[in-house]
N, C-alpha and C positions, 0 to 999 in steps of 0.2 A: 475834541478829545484832549488836545494839549492844554487848552484853556482850563478845562475841568481839573486836570492833573495839577496845574499851577495853583488853582484856587484851593484845592484840597491841601496841597503842601503848605501854602501860605497860612491857612486856617490852623493846621496842626502846629506850625511854627509859632504862631501867636499864642495858641492855647498852651503850649509847652513853656514859652517864655513867661507867661503870666505866673507860673508856679515858682519861678526863680526870683531871688531878691535882687533888685537894683541891676537889671541886665543892662549891658552896654551894647548899643547898636551904633555902628560908626562906618565910615567909608575909608578905604585905603586907596590912596592915589598912587598908582604905579606908573604914571606918565613919564617920570624921570628914571624908571627902571629899578627903583629901590624905595622902600617905605617901611616905617616902623608902626607897630601897634602895641597895645598894652593897657595895663590898668594899675592904679596905685592903691585902690581902696577895696580890694576884694575881701568880703566878710561873709561867712556862711557858704551856702550853695549858690553858684552863679552859672550863668550861660551867656556869654558875650558873642555877638555876631558882627563880623567885619565884612562888608560888601566891597568887592573890587571888580573892575572891568578890564579885560584885555582887548585892545584894539586890534591886535594881530596875534597869531598863534605864537606861543613862546614856551620856554622851559621855566618853571618856577622852582626856586629854592627857598627855603624858609627854616628858621630856627626860633626857639623861644626858651626862656628861662624864668624860674620863679625864685623868690628869696623871701625870707621872713626875719623878723627881728630876733627871735629866739629859736633854738633848735627844735623843740618838741611842738612848737606852734607854727605850722607851715601850711602853705598852699599846696594841695595835691590836684593835679590834672586828672580828670576822668577821661577826657578825650579831646583831641584837637583834630578836626577834620574839615576837608574842603568839599563843598557841594556845588553842583552846577545849577542853572536857572530853574531846572525842573526838580530840584531837591534830590537828585541822584548823587550818591557818594562817589567822589572822584579820587580822593587820596586821604590817607591818615598819617599823622605824625607818629614817629617811633621815639622811644626814649626812656627817660628817667634814669639818667646816668649820674645823678647827684646823690647827695646824702639826704637825710630827713629834712634838712633846712633848705636845700636847694635842689631843684629839678631842671633837667635840660632835655628838650625834645627837638627833633629836627624832621624835616621833610626832604627826602632825597629828590634829586632833579626829576620833575614831573612835567610831561608834555601836556599843555592845555591849548585847546582850540580858542580862537577869538570868541569872546562872549562874556556873560556875567556870571560871577561866582560869589560864594560866601565861605568865609572861614568861621567856623563855630568852635568856640572854646568853652568847655564845660569843666567845672571843678568845684572843690570845696575848700574851705579855709577854716581855721580855728577862729575862736571869737576875737583874737587880735587881728590887726590888719596885716596883710601881706601884699606883695605886688608881683606882677609878671610883665615881661616885655618880650617883644619878638621883632624879627626883621623878615621882610619878603624882598626877594630879588628876582627879576625876570631877565632872561637873555633871549635875544631874537633867534629864531630858527634860521640856520644858514641855508641859503638857497644854492642849489647845485648849478655851477656854471661850467659848461664843457670846456676842456682844454683845447688850445689851438690845434694840436695834433689830431684830436678826435674829429674836429670840424673838417680838417684837410682830408682825412681818411673818408669821411662821409661824402664830401664833394667828389673825390676821386672815384669812389664806388658808383655814385650816381652818373658821373661822366662816362665811366666804362659801360654801365648798363645802357646808356643812351646810344653810345657808339655801336655796341653789339646789336641793339634793336634796329638801328638805321642800316647797318650792314646786312642784317638778315632780310630787311625789307627790300634792298636793292637786288639781292640774289634771286628773288622769287620771280 
């Protein structure tokens, strides 16, 4: 069943990308905790896919911006979204805080399990060239370490329970 879902999702993605001009498919290396992505020559309608893998669960932060040479000829994002390996939508970017010539989108801190993901950037551009660039940062999930006082209290409780159970066994 999962294989069928993956095959259907892959087929749809390939079919959809065929209708877009000069799609970028690239890999983002987050092994150092930070990576850049982007495109310098977006013209017309485009859909770019950036694959990335998380070795461990982490929080992902990301932002992207577009810019054009002249004000009324700009790049407009239609969507920026992250999908998991089964093509399920995981997160979407929010934004367009800029003017007509510049746009800014960001992804608030999003928890992701270890695994494979795709960032899909869809947009349109005027006949002149425009560019966009973005940044991804991951931060490790903090693991809870008990405080020394908590461990001491746990050991004292276990010792007390053992003492009461032994004392009750002697009285019988």
